[in-house]
C-alpha positions as CSV (number, residue, x, y, z in Angstrom):
1,M,0.1,27.8,-55.0
2,H,-2.9,30.0,-55.7
3,L,-6.4,29.7,-54.5
4,I,-9.2,30.1,-57.0
5,P,-12.1,31.7,-55.4
6,S,-15.4,30.1,-55.1
7,S,-18.4,30.9,-57.1
8,L,-21.6,30.0,-58.8
9,A,-21.0,26.5,-57.2
10,T,-24.6,25.4,-57.8
11,L,-23.9,25.6,-61.5
12,R,-21.8,22.6,-61.4
13,G,-24.4,20.4,-60.1
14,Q,-27.2,21.2,-62.7
15,G,-27.8,18.2,-65.1
16,M,-24.4,16.8,-63.9
17,A,-25.7,13.3,-64.2
18,D,-26.2,13.8,-67.9
19,R,-23.1,15.6,-68.3
20,R,-20.8,13.0,-66.5
21,F,-17.2,13.4,-68.0
22,S,-15.9,9.9,-67.6
23,H,-19.1,8.7,-69.2
24,A,-19.0,10.9,-72.3
25,I,-15.4,9.6,-73.4
26,A,-16.0,6.1,-72.6
27,E,-19.3,5.8,-74.6
28,G,-19.1,4.3,-78.2
29,D,-16.7,2.3,-80.1
30,G,-14.3,5.0,-81.2
31,I,-12.1,7.7,-79.8
32,S,-13.9,10.5,-78.4
33,V,-12.8,14.1,-79.4
34,I,-12.5,16.9,-76.5
35,A,-12.6,20.3,-78.1
36,A,-10.3,22.8,-76.6
37,V,-12.2,26.2,-76.2
38,E,-11.9,29.5,-74.9
39,D,-15.5,31.2,-75.2
40,A,-19.1,30.5,-75.5
41,D,-18.9,30.7,-79.4
42,A,-16.3,28.1,-79.5
43,A,-18.3,25.8,-77.4
44,R,-21.2,26.1,-79.3
45,E,-19.4,25.2,-82.7
46,A,-17.7,22.5,-80.9
47,E,-21.0,21.0,-79.9
48,S,-22.5,21.4,-83.4
49,Q,-19.6,19.4,-84.9
50,R,-20.0,16.6,-82.6
51,A,-17.6,17.0,-80.0
52,E,-17.8,14.8,-77.0
53,A,-16.7,17.0,-74.5
54,L,-14.8,20.5,-74.0
55,I,-11.5,21.4,-72.2
56,V,-11.2,24.7,-71.0
57,R,-8.1,26.8,-69.1
58,G,-10.2,29.7,-68.1
59,D,-13.4,30.1,-66.2
60,P,-15.8,27.1,-67.1
61,T,-18.7,29.2,-66.1
62,A,-18.1,31.5,-69.0
63,V,-18.8,28.5,-71.4
64,R,-21.3,26.5,-69.2
65,E,-24.6,28.1,-70.4
66,A,-23.6,27.8,-74.1
67,T,-23.3,24.0,-74.0
68,S,-24.7,20.7,-72.6
69,L,-21.5,18.9,-73.3
70,P,-19.3,18.0,-70.1
71,I,-16.4,20.5,-69.5
72,L,-13.1,19.3,-68.4
73,W,-11.5,22.3,-66.3
74,R,-7.5,22.6,-67.0
75,T,-7.0,24.4,-63.8
76,E,-3.6,25.0,-61.7
77,G,-3.4,25.4,-58.1
78,V,-6.1,24.6,-55.5
79,F,-9.5,24.9,-56.4
80,A,-12.3,26.1,-53.9
81,D,-14.9,24.7,-56.1
82,A,-15.4,23.3,-59.7
83,A,-18.3,25.7,-60.4
84,G,-19.6,25.2,-64.1
85,A,-17.2,22.2,-64.6
86,D,-17.8,18.4,-64.6
87,A,-14.2,17.3,-64.1
88,V,-10.9,19.1,-63.3
89,T,-7.2,18.0,-64.4
90,I,-4.7,17.6,-61.6
91,A,-1.3,17.8,-62.9
92,F,1.4,15.4,-61.2
93,D,5.0,16.7,-60.4
94,E,6.9,14.9,-57.7
95,D,8.5,18.4,-56.6
96,D,5.0,19.8,-56.3
97,D,3.7,19.1,-52.8
98,G,0.2,20.4,-53.6
99,F,-0.7,17.3,-55.6
100,D,-2.5,15.5,-52.8
101,G,-4.4,18.4,-51.5
102,R,-6.0,18.9,-55.1
103,H,-6.6,15.6,-55.4
104,Q,-8.7,15.3,-52.0
105,R,-10.4,18.5,-53.0
106,A,-11.6,16.9,-56.4
107,V,-12.8,13.8,-54.2
108,E,-14.6,16.0,-51.8
109,L,-16.3,17.8,-54.7
110,G,-17.5,14.6,-56.3
111,V,-16.1,15.8,-59.7
112,D,-14.1,13.4,-62.1
113,Y,-10.5,14.2,-62.2
114,A,-8.1,13.5,-64.9
115,V,-4.2,13.1,-63.4
116,E,-1.8,14.6,-65.9
117,V,1.3,12.9,-66.3
118,R,4.3,13.4,-68.9
119,D,6.2,10.3,-68.8
120,E,6.2,6.7,-67.4
121,D,7.9,7.5,-64.0
122,A,5.2,10.1,-63.3
123,L,2.8,7.5,-64.2
124,E,4.1,5.0,-62.0
125,A,4.8,7.7,-59.1
126,V,0.9,8.4,-59.2
127,L,-0.2,4.7,-59.2
128,D,1.9,4.3,-56.1
129,R,-0.2,7.0,-54.3
130,I,-3.6,7.1,-55.7
131,D,-6.0,5.0,-58.0
132,P,-7.3,7.3,-60.8
133,E,-10.0,6.5,-63.3
134,I,-8.5,9.0,-65.8
135,F,-5.1,9.6,-67.0
136,L,-4.2,12.8,-69.1
137,L,-0.9,11.7,-71.3
138,A,0.8,15.3,-72.1
139,P,4.3,14.5,-72.9
140,S,7.0,17.3,-72.6
141,E,7.9,19.5,-75.6
142,S,11.4,17.9,-75.5
143,D,11.5,14.1,-75.4
144,G,14.4,13.1,-77.1
145,D,13.9,11.7,-80.5
146,D,10.4,10.6,-79.8
147,T,7.7,12.6,-81.3
148,P,4.7,13.4,-79.0
149,L,2.6,10.7,-80.6
150,D,5.5,8.2,-79.8
151,T,5.7,9.3,-75.9
152,V,1.9,9.3,-75.9
153,L,1.5,5.7,-77.4
154,D,4.4,4.5,-74.9
155,L,2.6,6.1,-72.1
156,L,-0.8,4.6,-73.1
157,A,0.9,1.1,-73.1
158,A,1.8,1.7,-69.4
159,V,-2.0,2.5,-68.4
160,P,-3.4,-0.3,-66.4
161,A,-6.3,-2.1,-67.9
162,G,-9.7,-0.6,-67.1
163,K,-8.4,3.1,-66.9
164,L,-9.5,5.9,-69.1
165,A,-6.9,7.6,-71.2
166,I,-6.7,11.1,-73.0
167,A,-4.0,12.1,-75.3
168,D,-3.0,15.6,-75.5
169,L,-0.6,16.5,-78.3
170,P,0.2,20.1,-79.7
171,V,-1.0,19.5,-83.0
172,T,-3.5,16.7,-84.0
173,T,-3.8,15.3,-87.3
174,R,-6.5,12.6,-88.5
175,H,-3.6,10.1,-88.8
176,E,-2.5,10.5,-85.3
177,V,-6.1,10.2,-84.2
178,Q,-6.3,6.9,-86.1
179,E,-3.2,5.9,-84.5
180,L,-4.5,6.9,-80.9
181,E,-7.7,4.9,-81.9
182,R,-5.9,1.7,-83.0
183,A,-4.0,1.8,-79.8
184,G,-7.0,1.9,-77.4
185,C,-6.9,5.5,-76.5
186,D,-10.3,6.8,-75.0
187,A,-10.1,10.6,-76.0
188,V,-7.8,13.1,-77.5
189,I,-7.8,16.7,-77.0
190,V,-8.3,18.8,-80.3
191,R,-7.4,22.6,-80.6
192,T,-8.7,23.3,-84.1
193,R,-11.9,24.9,-84.7
194,D,-12.6,22.4,-87.7
195,L,-13.3,19.3,-86.1
196,A,-14.7,17.6,-89.1
197,P,-11.7,15.8,-90.4
198,L,-11.1,14.4,-86.7
199,V,-14.5,12.9,-85.7
200,G,-14.9,10.4,-88.1
201,D,-18.1,9.7,-90.2
202,S,-21.3,11.4,-89.4
203,P,-24.2,9.2,-88.0
204,P,-26.4,8.0,-90.3
205,E,-29.8,9.8,-90.7
206,V,-32.9,8.0,-89.4
């Protein structure tokens, strides 16, 4: 477990009402695309291709000024603040005694948080402890004969009504996005720079 230093905390709150992560992925009739980005250029490109949100593993302040999209910070360990981010991920592992501390910190900061689960046992264990609004469904690389999509669909069926669900697949195709949308998934993480085949039709010109 490590402590991520506090820095630029005021950035997180700027325009937060306009960038609320949960609102971004809940809006509209279709599935939302969350683009995985590493730098400001990728963030700008994803926004131009109509991504609804971004997910970053590094310092979210590195892309914050480049985009108006909400940022989900895929962080590890205990975070001192969420500077530049509008939401954080909290991975659940029954052998990790830091989960409750990370959850409490997210609540204190007032940011959205997505609880990352890899199987139905983890999902049920989370629901026994807290009542999260957002689940990040991220299957392990090896789940028997099931494909990652199969595992996510099974997990999705176990998510209680009224919750938001984000799918995290190692490779995302248009077919997978359509399958997830039909199953009622709210958002999907996409790692390709070319989002056009995955975000659906462009809105009509007015």
